[in-house]
N, C-alpha and C positions, 0 to 999 in steps of 0.2 A: 434454668438449672439443667445441667447436662443429664443425659440418660444414665451415665455411669454413676453420678452422684445420687440420682433418684434410686437406682438399684442398690447402692450401698446403704442408703438410709432404710430402704425396705428390708434388706437383709438383717440389719441391726436394730430393727424396731423393738421398742420396749414398752411395757405398760406398768403402771403402779396401781395395784388393787389392794384393798384391805379386806379383811373378813367382815361379814355383816356384824355390826355391834362394836367393831373396833374403830379407832380413829387414826387418821394419818395427819401429822402436823407438817406442813410444808414450810414452816418458818414464818408465814404470814397469817395463816388462818387454819383452822381445823377443816379437813375435808372428809366427808363421809362418802366413800366410794364402795359400792356393793359389788360382790361377786355376782355376775349376771350372765345373761345369754350372750352379750357382746364378748365377754371373756371366753366363753366356750367356743364361740364362732372363730375367734382369733386362734385358739388352740387347734381347732379342726383345720383351719386354713394353713397352719404351720406345724404339721405333725412331727417334724424332726426337731422342734424346739425343745428346750429344757426349761421347765417352769420352776422357779425358786420361790420357796415359801419360808417365812420366818415368823416366829412367835416370840414376843417379849414377855407375855404373861400367860399363865396357865388357862386363863379364861378364854383364850382364842384357840386352844388346842383342839377342841371338839369341832370347831369350824374348819380347822386345818384338815382334819380327817374327812369331813364332808367334801372339801375342795379336792383333795387327792382322789377321792372316789368319783367325783363328777368328771375330773380330767381323764381318768382311766376309762370311764364309760364312753366319753365323747371321742377319745383318741388313745386307744391302748398302747400305741407305740411311743407316745409322748412321755418323756422321762420327767420325774419330779425330784428335786433336791430340797431337803428341809433342814432347818436348824433354828437356833435361837436359845435363849437362856433356859427355858424349861424342857427343851427337847433332848431326847436321848436316842441312842441307836435302837434300843428295844421299842420305843414309841414309833420310830420311823418304820421299823419292820411290821409292827402291829397294824399301822394304817395303810401299808402297801406302798410307801414312798420308795423310790428306787435308790436314792443316795441320801446319806446322813452327813451333815457337815457340822463339826463341833464349833467352828468359828468362821467368820467371813474369809479369812485367808485360806482355810482349808477348801472352801467352795471355789475360790479363784484358782487355787492349785489344781483342783480336779478339772475344772472347765478348761484350763490351759493344757492339761495333759491330753484331753480328748480332741482339742483343736489342732494339736501339733501334727 
């Protein structure tokens, strides 16, 4: 693998995490992936990243608040964008998220606008 490809992969690295108590279905099996020190280390190592969080159920909203707080404590310059069915602009403001997205396309449009 060329150094250019490795650098590109590293620049575009992504992770899938869910909130503790939530489940992620990858189509084959349910995965339980907890928010942990590995995630915080990745944020610290990439302070200019933008972390996107989504909640489909109100039961995960408290964990979203804890996650945003942990991100801001570990790396204050890291931006967070949140959205999902139960999420509102006022909730985003309340928990200290930087950006609220009303739907996935809104998030994509925002990310494209800052990448240009």
